[in-house]
C-alpha positions in Angstrom: 0.0 0.0 -0.1 1.3 3.5 -0.9 2.1 5.4 2.2 0.0 8.4 1.1 -3.0 6.3 0.9 -2.4 4.8 4.2 -2.4 8.1 6.0 -5.5 9.1 3.9 -7.3 6.0 5.5 -6.0 6.8 8.9 -7.3 10.4 8.7 -10.7 8.8 7.8 -10.6 6.8 11.2 -9.8 3.6 9.4 -6.8 1.5 10.5 -5.3 -0.4 7.4 -5.1 -4.1 7.7 -1.2 -3.9 7.3 -1.1 -2.0 10.5 -3.2 -4.2 12.6 -0.5 -6.7 13.4 3.2 -6.9 14.0 5.4 -7.5 11.0 6.5 -11.2 10.9 10.2 -12.1 11.4 12.3 -11.8 8.3 12.9 -15.3 6.8 14.9 -13.8 3.6 17.0 -10.9 4.4 16.0 -7.9 2.3 18.2 -6.3 -0.1 18.3 -2.7 -1.5 16.8 -3.8 -4.7 14.0 -5.9 -3.1 13.1 -2.8 -0.9 13.1 -0.8 -4.1 15.5 1.7 -2.4 16.8 4.3 -4.9 20.3 4.3 -6.2 20.8 8.0 -5.4 19.1 10.8 -3.4 18.6 14.4 -4.6 21.5 16.8 -4.0 19.6 20.0 -3.8 18.3 21.8 -0.7 19.9 21.3 2.8 20.9 17.7 3.8 18.8 16.1 6.3 20.3 13.2 8.3 17.6 10.6 9.4 18.7 8.7 12.5 17.3 5.1 12.9 18.4 3.2 15.9 17.7 -0.5 16.0 18.1 -3.3 18.6 16.2 -6.7 17.9 13.5 -5.0 15.7 15.0 -5.1 12.2 11.8 -6.7 11.0 10.2 -3.3 11.3 12.8 -1.6 9.2 11.4 -2.4 5.7 8.3 -0.3 6.4 10.3 2.4 8.1 12.7 2.8 5.3 9.8 2.8 2.9 8.4 5.8 4.4 11.8 7.5 4.3 12.3 6.8 0.6 8.8 8.0 -0.3 9.3 11.4 1.1 8.8 14.3 -1.2 11.7 15.7 0.1 14.8 13.9 -1.3 18.1 15.3 -0.1 18.6 12.8 2.6 21.2 10.5 4.4 20.2 7.5 6.6 22.2 6.4 9.6 21.3 3.1 11.0 22.5 2.4 14.4 22.4 -1.3 15.0 23.1 -3.0 18.3 22.0 -6.5 17.0 24.7 -7.1 14.4 22.3 -7.5 11.6 24.1 -8.3 8.4 21.4 -7.3 6.0 21.3 -3.7 7.4 25.0 -3.5 6.9 24.7 -4.8 3.3 22.2 -2.1 2.6 24.8 0.4 3.4 27.3 -1.2 1.1 24.8 -1.0 -1.7 23.5 2.5 -1.3 26.0 5.5 -0.5 23.2 7.4 1.3 22.9 4.8 4.0 25.6 4.7 6.7 25.6 1.7 9.0 26.9 2.3 12.5 27.4 -1.1 14.3 27.4 -0.5 18.2 27.2 -2.5 21.4 23.8 -2.4 23.0 24.3 0.7 25.3 20.8 2.1 25.1 18.8 4.1 22.6 20.1 7.5 24.0 23.7 6.3 23.3 22.6 5.1 19.8 21.0 8.4 18.9 23.8 10.4 20.3 26.3 8.4 18.3 24.5 9.0 15.0 23.9 12.7 15.6 27.6 13.1 16.2 28.5 11.6 12.9 25.6 13.0 10.9 26.6 15.3 8.0 23.1 17.0 7.6 22.3 20.5 8.5 19.1 19.1 9.9 18.4 15.9 12.0 15.2 13.8 11.8 14.8 10.9 14.3 12.8 7.9 13.3 12.2 4.9 15.6 12.1 1.5 13.7 8.4 1.0 14.4 7.1 4.4 13.4 5.9 5.6 10.0 6.2 9.0 8.4 3.7 10.7 6.2 5.2 11.3 2.6 5.3 15.1 3.1 6.6 15.1 6.7 10.0 16.4 6.1 9.1 18.8 3.3 6.6 20.5 5.3 8.6 20.5 8.4 11.7 21.9 6.6 9.7 24.8 5.1 8.2 25.6 8.5 11.4 25.3 10.5 13.6 27.4 8.1 11.2 30.4 8.5 10.5 30.2 12.3 12.5 28.0 14.6 15.1 25.4 15.2 12.8 22.6 16.2 9.6 21.4 14.5 7.0 18.7 15.5 3.7 17.7 14.4 0.4 16.0 15.5 0.6 12.2 15.8 -1.8 9.4 14.8 -1.5 6.8 17.7 -3.0 3.5 17.0 -4.2 1.2 19.7 -4.5 -2.5 18.9 -6.9 -4.7 21.0 -7.3 -8.5 21.1 -10.9 -8.7 20.8 -12.1 -5.3 19.7 -11.3 -3.2 16.5 -8.2 -1.0 16.7 -8.7 2.6 17.6 -7.1 5.8 16.5 -6.3 8.9 18.7 -4.7 12.0 17.5 -2.2 13.7 19.9 -0.8 17.2 19.8 -3.1 18.6 17.3 -2.8 22.2 18.8 0.1 24.3 20.2 -1.5 27.4 22.0 1.6 29.4 22.6 5.1 28.3 21.4 6.9 30.5 24.1 5.1 28.4 26.8 5.7 24.9 24.9 8.3 24.0 27.3 6.0 24.6 30.3 3.3 22.7 28.5 5.6 19.9 28.0 6.6 19.7 31.5 2.9 19.4 32.5 2.3 16.8 29.8 -0.2 19.2 28.0 1.8 18.5 24.8 3.8 15.4 23.8 6.4 15.3 21.0 7.7 11.8 20.2 11.3 11.6 18.9 10.0 10.4 15.5 8.0 13.6 14.9 10.9 16.0 15.6 12.9 17.9 13.0 15.9 19.6 14.5 18.3 22.2 13.2 21.7 20.5 14.0 23.6 23.7 14.9 21.2 24.3 17.8 21.4 20.8 19.3 23.5 20.5 22.5 26.4 17.9 22.3 25.2 14.4 22.9 21.6 15.7 23.5 20.1 12.5 24.9 20.9 12.0 28.7 22.6 8.5 28.5 22.5 8.1 32.3 18.7 8.0 32.3 16.9 4.7 31.9 13.7 6.5 30.8 12.1 9.9 30.0 15.4 11.0 28.3 13.2 12.2 25.2 11.0 14.1 27.6 14.0 16.0 29.1 15.3 16.8 25.7 11.9 18.2 24.5 11.9 20.5 27.5 15.3 21.7 27.0 14.7 22.3 23.2 11.5 24.1 23.7 13.0 26.3 26.5 15.9 27.4 24.2 13.7 27.9 21.1 10.0 28.0 20.9 8.9 25.2 18.5 7.2 25.3 15.3 4.3 23.1 15.1 2.2 21.4 12.3 -1.5 20.6 13.2 -1.6 17.7 10.9 -0.6 14.2 11.9 2.6 13.5 10.0 3.5 10.4 12.0 1.8 7.1 12.8 2.9 5.3 15.9 1.5 2.0 17.2 2.6 -0.8 19.5 2.9 -3.1 16.7 
């Protein structure tokens, strides 16, 4: 299913069948060709570095990568930080110059993200967790917004809840941002919620190793507060990310 169509169905309150279950383990390792990954990315406009950490969830990555390569904005590099020693992911980087494979010990997701951000070449950083999915226009729309107004942009989120005996439900989070200058306060009180996968960040304004590696949880919450305090964020009311406990 084309991702634009999938997001259209979600906006109508329908959960596509492909999102109603967890992807099966990969019996045959995918290749760059089987995933229909383009040979090259565009070279116009500022480079966006897409950071994808993975640890034991590589079966989600074909879908996640599909939503990356179907972006309407095309000057991208992808950094896959792999703590599971997955050979097919390393092979992708050998076959596509715009994919970079960073094999690491399993030292936590904050460490993985920090490592990739340090090595990123892009002017902007976009975070993507393996089991999240981007709307095709996400980066295009966020880049246009962030270049005009801020150093951080986030959007509303479609969150799917899968139930054993009942139909799945859809809830929309963060549709509104009342006052960007008070966003950090609203984040402290959980009145707004910005998942890492919805963020686009101007790299020059990100602090060194921004995710607190000593924290076992809530490290993304702390970063949101710090970023929103330093720079009032730009916000897009439409849901440009789909997240689910698949």
